[in-house]
C-alpha positions in Angstrom: -0.1 0.0 0.0 1.4 3.4 -1.0 0.0 6.5 0.7 0.4 10.1 -0.5 1.3 12.7 2.0 -2.3 13.8 2.7 -3.1 10.2 3.4 -0.2 9.7 5.7 -1.0 12.9 7.7 -4.5 11.7 8.0 -3.3 8.2 9.3 -0.9 10.0 11.7 -3.6 12.2 13.3 -5.8 8.8 13.9 -3.1 7.4 16.0 -3.5 7.5 19.6 -1.3 10.2 21.3 0.9 7.6 23.2 1.9 5.8 19.9 2.5 9.1 18.1 4.7 10.3 21.2 6.8 7.1 21.2 7.3 7.4 17.2 8.3 11.1 17.7 10.5 10.2 20.9 12.4 7.6 18.4 12.7 10.3 15.6 14.1 13.2 18.1 16.6 10.7 19.3 17.6 10.0 15.5 16.6 6.1 16.0 15.0 5.9 12.4 15.0 2.3 12.5 13.3 1.9 15.9 10.5 4.7 14.8 10.0 2.6 11.5 9.7 -0.6 13.6 6.8 1.1 15.7 4.9 2.3 12.7 4.9 -1.1 10.9 3.8 -2.9 14.3 0.8 -0.7 14.7 0.0 -0.1 11.0 0.8 -3.5 9.0 -2.3 -5.4 10.4 -5.0 -2.8 10.1 -3.8 -0.5 7.4 -1.4 -2.5 5.4 1.5 -0.2 6.1 4.8 -1.8 5.3 8.4 -0.8 5.6 8.4 1.4 2.6 5.4 3.5 3.6 6.5 3.6 7.3 9.8 5.0 6.1 7.8 7.9 4.4 5.7 8.4 7.5 8.7 8.6 9.7 10.3 10.8 7.0 7.3 13.5 7.5 8.1 13.2 11.3 11.7 14.0 10.6 10.6 17.0 8.4 8.3 18.0 10.9 10.7 18.2 13.8 13.6 19.5 11.6 16.5 20.7 13.8 15.1 19.4 17.0 16.4 15.9 16.1 19.6 15.1 17.8 21.6 13.9 15.0 24.4 11.3 15.5 27.5 13.0 15.1 29.8 12.4 12.0 33.2 10.9 12.9 36.0 13.0 12.4 38.3 12.2 9.5 41.0 14.6 9.9 44.7 13.1 10.5 45.2 14.3 14.1 41.8 12.7 15.2 42.4 9.6 13.5 46.1 9.1 15.0 44.8 9.7 18.3 42.1 7.3 17.9 44.8 4.8 16.7 47.1 5.5 19.6 44.2 4.2 21.8 43.9 0.7 20.5 45.5 -2.2 22.4 47.9 -4.2 20.5 50.1 -3.4 17.6 48.2 -1.9 14.4 49.0 -3.9 11.4 47.0 -2.6 8.6 44.1 -0.1 8.0 41.1 -1.3 6.1 38.1 0.2 4.4 35.0 -2.1 4.2 31.6 -1.2 2.9 28.5 -1.5 5.1 24.9 -0.2 4.6 21.6 0.1 6.2 18.2 1.5 5.4 18.8 4.9 7.1 22.3 5.8 5.4 22.1 3.7 2.3 26.0 2.7 1.5 28.8 3.8 3.8 32.4 2.8 4.6 33.9 2.0 7.9 37.6 2.6 8.7 39.2 -0.2 10.9 42.4 -0.5 12.4 43.5 -4.2 12.3 45.8 -5.4 15.2 48.1 -8.0 16.3 48.4 -9.3 19.9 45.3 -9.3 20.3 44.5 -9.8 16.5 41.3 -7.7 16.5 39.7 -5.0 14.5 38.9 -1.5 16.0 36.6 1.2 14.3 38.3 4.4 13.6 35.7 6.0 11.8 32.4 5.5 10.2 32.1 7.4 6.6 28.3 8.2 5.9 27.6 10.4 2.8 27.2 13.5 5.2 30.5 12.7 7.0 32.2 12.5 3.4 30.7 15.6 2.2 31.5 17.6 5.2 35.3 16.2 4.7 35.8 16.6 1.1 33.5 19.7 0.4 30.4 19.7 -1.9 32.2 19.9 -5.1 34.9 17.0 -4.5 31.9 14.9 -3.1 29.9 15.3 -6.4 32.9 13.1 -8.2 32.4 9.9 -10.3 32.9 7.7 -7.0 30.7 7.5 -4.0 32.0 10.1 -1.6 32.2 7.7 1.2 34.6 5.7 -0.7 36.7 8.8 -1.8 36.8 10.3 1.8 37.7 6.7 3.6 40.3 6.0 1.0 42.0 9.6 1.6 41.6 9.5 5.5 42.6 5.8 5.6 45.6 6.1 3.3 46.9 9.1 5.4 46.4 7.1 8.6 48.2 4.0 7.1 51.1 6.0 5.9 51.4 7.9 9.3 51.5 4.6 11.0 53.8 2.9 8.3 51.2 0.1 7.9 49.4 -1.1 4.8 46.2 0.2 3.7 43.4 -2.1 2.2 40.1 -1.3 0.5 39.0 -4.2 -1.5 36.3 -2.4 -3.5 36.9 1.3 -3.6 34.8 1.8 -7.0 31.8 -0.4 -6.0 30.0 -0.8 -2.9 30.4 -4.4 -1.9 30.1 -5.6 1.7 31.2 -9.1 0.8 34.5 -7.8 -1.0 37.8 -9.9 0.4 38.9 -8.6 3.9 42.8 -7.6 4.7 44.7 -10.9 5.3 47.9 -10.8 7.5 
């Protein structure tokens, strides 16, 4: 079932105040998936509201609240911040890796990881969403041929790897692929 904006507004107004408050509470905390889940839970059986329509309804609520939404802060990508974060990793860093990930909120994004030995683990250095990449690269550079998250992650990740004198690995810099081969020691 697909609803236009007027039908979504009418459906919203017909909800009990407690449900509206719960959904808006999730929106104001920038918890999009939790808000969508509540809309689907209360709207699927009686109104045929699936995930796509729930996302539109929740999007309406994000626009309604605007700047009142407590947005998740962007990860810093400047060399000093990344080096400081890397210095806090237990174990010896042996590589910096960029991997694709994605979700219904941010679409595709890239995660920068520090790979360590003793213990052999991975630590998140930064999550590079489209908004993070645009802030880091600037509007013009972000409008290039490649996904801006890949461009920003590669630039910041390579700089961090060079600073640490370790290899940088990004198996799929040109195409989002969350199953691309991972770095191997």
